[in-house]
N, C-alpha and C positions, 0 to 999 in steps of 0.2 A: 560229643555234644557238650556244649558249655554247661557246667554244673552250677546252676544258680537258683534263686528263689522263684523264677518263672516257669522252670521246666514242668513241674507237677501240674500246674494249672493250665498251661498252654497245650500240653499233651492231650487234654480232653477236648480241645477246640477243633472245629472243622477247618478244612483247607482254606475256605473262603475267609473265615475269621482270622486265620493266621496270616493270610495275604494282606488283609487290611492293616494288621499290626506292622508287618514287615515294611511297608512302604509309607507309613504315616509317621514321619519324623517330627511333626509338630505336636503330636500327642504322647508318643511312646519313647522311652529312653533307648539308647543304642543297645544296651544289654538285652532289653526286652525284644527289640527288633531282630537282633542277631539270633536269640534263642528261637523265635518264630521261624526264621529262615532255616535254621539247622533242623528243626522238626520237619518242615516242608521237604527239605533235601533227603532226610532219612526216609520219608514217605515215597521217595521216587519222583518228586516234582523237581525237574532240572530246567526250567525255563531260563532264557538268557537274562531276563530282568532279575530273577531270584539269584542266580549265580553271580552276576555283576555286583548286585547290592551286598551279597554275603562277602564277597572279596573285599569290597570297599570298607565295609564295617569292621571286618576282622583286622585289616590294616590299621584303621583308625583307633581301634580299642587297644591294639598292641602298642601303639605309639603313646597313647594316654590311657593307662590303666584305670578302670573305675574305682572310686573310693567306696567300696562296698564292704560292710561288716562281714567277717567270716562267720560261717555257721558251724559251730562245733558239733562233733558227732553225738555228744551227750545232750544236746539241746532237745527239748520236748517238742512235739508237733505244734503245740500252741505257740511256742517261741518262733517257730518257722512261719506260722500264719501271721504272726504280728509283724515279723520282718517284711513279709509280702505286702501287708497293708500299709506299712510305713512307706515302702517304696512307691506304692501306688498313689499315696496321698501327695507325694512330691511331684507327680506329673500334673500338668495343667489340664483341667477339665475341658472336654470338647464342648463347643456351643451348638446345641441342636434345637430345632423345633420339637416340642414335646409331642408324645403320642396322643394325648388327649386333644391338643389343639388341631392336629392333623385330622383326627376323627370328626371334630366339630366343624372344621372348615369343609370337609367332604360332604357332610350331611346338609349343612346350611347353604353352601354354595354349589360345589361340585367336586367329585373325586379327582377331576382334572387339576384343580388347585391343590388338593391334598397331595396329589402325586408330585407336583412341583416342589412342595415343602419337603417331602420325603426324599426326593431326589437331591435336594440341596443338602440334606443331612448326609446322604451317602457320598456326595461329592466332597464334603469336608473331611470325611474319614477315609477317602480314597477307595471306596467300594464301587469299582467300575462295573463289575458283574452284576451286582445288586441294582445299580442305577439303570443298566440296560434292561434288566428284567422288568422294572417298573415302567419303563418306556413302552416295552412291548405289551404289557398288561393294559395300560391306559389307552393305547391305540386300539387294541382289540375291544376293550370295554366301550369306547366311544362308537365304534362301528355297530356293535350289538345294540346299544342304547338308541342310537339314531334309527337303526332299521326297525326296531320294535315301535318307537314313537310314531313312525310313519303309518302305523296301523290304526292310529287314532285312539290310543288308550287314554284313560282319565288322568287327571292331574296328580293323583296319589301315586302314580307310577314313578315320577321323578324322585319323590321322597324315598321310595322304596329302593330304587336303583342307587341313589346317593348313599343310603345306609349300607347297602351290600357292598358297594365299592369302598366306602370308608373303612368297613370292618376288614376287608381283604388287605387293604394297605397296612392297617395297624396290627391286626392279629395274625397275618401271614408274613408279609414282607418285613415288618418291624421285628417281630419275634424270630424270624429266621436269620436276619443279618445283623440285628442290633442287640441281641440277647446278652452279649458279653459287655454291653455298656450299661453298667449298673448305676453309675452316677454321671451327671452332665449338668452343664449350665444352660438354663433355658434361654433361648433367643427371644428377642423382643417381638411381640405379635402385632403391634400397632401398625407398622409400616405395610406388612403383607395384607392386612385387612383393609386398609385404605386403598391399596392398589386394586384388590378384588372388587370393592365397592365402586371404584372408578370405572371398572370394566363392566360390571354386571348392571349397574343402574342405567347407563345409556342403551345397552343391549336390550334390556327389559322394556324401555321406553319405545325403542324402535319396533320391537315385536308387537307390543300392544297397539301401537299407532298403525302398523301395517294390517293388523287384524280388525281394526275398527273399534277396538275396545275404548280408545280415548279420542 
């Protein structure tokens, strides 16, 4: 395995987290991606995509060796950590919708909109498995909510289900798949809010009109 500043930290990550690093060339350096791939291979994960990417990265790094400072055996652990932090700081920060924003949108509008924002985050980071899991969750959630709403429950039910759905998105899916993202650049929230208003206002008017409320 490549002996570099990423090994110790990456060895503690899950297979899904390592896969997201391996295939995300926009966020992570070649050395980081190669390290993640080698850990996955050592764990017995030999998919075609992993092996092909590993071969390509190995050839690329051999042709252009990275200009990385050597770590002396006499260096202290703190020096090792500082080198790791320096390397991380050189990587461009991913642009994501914040956890707080996703929760707020889920409660005020619908977890359907919150799930779209979270899926957008996963898509930017190349987390295909996480993206599929959220899709399955929101489809199941919508079926359950619609089924219960047909029983004629009161209006507080929507707020309750929105809150539950929002917390599942942010406290489970975010923490499960994005816990390794400690710093990121927040994406602009104005455009998605305007889109949601453009969808919900006409729908609300139609519902109220059909129900004779207006």
